[in-house]
N, C-alpha and C positions, 0 to 999 in steps of 0.2 A: 223231351223238348225239355225238359226241366233245367235250371241252372246248377251251377255246382254249390251254390249255396244250400240248396235244398238238403243237400248231406248234412250242413252244419246247424243252421238255423231252423229247419222244419216248417217250411212258408207254408202259405195256402196252395192248394192244390195246383193251380196253374201259373202260380209264380215264373215269370220268364217266360211264358209262352207269346205274350203280347210282342214283347221287344224281340224275341226270335223270327216271328213272323217278319218284322219291320227289318230285320238283317236280310232276310230272303229277298223281301221289296226292295230293299237298296241294293243288293247285287245286282239285280238284272241292269239297271242303268248305267252302274258302276262298270260292268262288264262292257256295254255298248260303249262309253266313254272311252275305255281302254281300247276298243277295236277301233273306233273313230278316229283316236289321236295314231295309232299304229297305221292305220289307212292313209292317214293323210300325210305322213311320213315325215311332217314338220310340225312343232309345238312350242308354244312360249313355256317360259318357266312357270306362269302362271295358270297354265293349263296342268301342267305337270303337277303342280302343287295343289291344283283342284280335283286331281284325281288320285293322287299319293295320300293324302289326309283322309279321305273315306276309307281309303282300301285298310291302312292303318288301324283306324277306329273299328271297323268290320272285322279284321284279323285279332284284334285285343278283345273284343266283345266275344268272337266266338270262341277263342282258347284260352279267354278268362286269365289272361296275362296280368292285368291290374289288381285281381282279387289279392289279398292279403300281402302284397309286395310293395309298400309303399304307395297306396292309391292315390294319396294327396299328389305325389309327383307326376303319375300319369295324368290326373285330371289337370292339374297345373300346366302340364305340356300341352295337352289337347286344348285348352283354353288358350293359351298363348298362340297357338299356332291357328286355332280358328278366328281370333280376333286379326292376325295378321294376315291370313288369307280373306277374311270379310273384308278388311280396310281395304286391301288391293282391288278387290272385286267391286267395291263402291269407288275408289278413284279413279277406275279405269272405264265407270258409269256403265257396267254391264248391266243390261236390263234384268236381268234373273236375280240380281245381289238380293233382293229384298228374300226371296226364298231361302239364301245361304244365311242370312242374318236371323231369320225366322228359325231355321232349322239349329242354328247352333244357340239360340234362347233357349229352346226346347231342351237340347241336349244337355246346356247348363243346369236349367232348372231340375232335370233328372239327375244329374251329377251331384248337385246340393242335396237333393230328397235324399240320396244315398246317405248322407250323413248326418240326418236327423234319425236320433235313436228313440225309438217308441219300446217299452216294455211289451213283452207278449201279453196275451190275454186281454183284460180289462173289459169296458163296455163293447156291446155288441150293438152293431147298427146295420141292419140289412144285411145279416148274414156276415160282415165283416169286423174284425175289431181294427182297433185304430191301426196296430202294427200291420194289419193284411191291406187295409186301405192306403197306408202310405207306401206300399210294396206295390200294390195296383197303379196308384198315382205315377210312381217312379217310371214304371214299365209302360203305361200310357204317354207320358211325356218323351221317353226313349221312343216310342214308336212314332209319334208325331213328329220328332225331329227327325227321324229318318225317313219318313214319308216326303218331309218338305225337302231334305236333302235328296232324295230319290229324283223329284220334281226337278231340282236345279241341275242336277247331274244329267237329266233327260236333256234339259235345253240347252247343256252346253254341247253335250254329244250331236243335237241336231244342229247347232251352229258350226261344229268343225266340220261336220259332213256337208252342210250347206256351203261352206268355203271351200270344200274341194272340189265343188262341182264347176 
């Protein structure tokens, strides 16, 4: 359950575990939404984008495609797509758009924290160095973003299924 980064940076023992749990948690409503959309037979471009962007994010996070390959380009692309998708959700007055906005805020904060470079070692606070605390904060923000995104996808799947009844 450790990330690729473990081979390079020697992070705290459970680094990446929290966000990996978040990926699994996000995968369930993501699959539900895919099934709901396929079952309905018709979907809007907004619904397709709503399911496609998280699918891409999960695939990237699991395969670590962004690591060391122009991370800033990946992050900028995700940020632009997230702002576009959240904007469409708000403009269409979707009830659960606040979940999506909150999710992208947490994921954006996690991406930003990834670029904060803290030297290893240093002062120890409650068993964590400043570097370890930053790694934990990044994972916790990513987990919260995935939890909010999972709630948003669940609401979307429920909406699609109710529409089909």
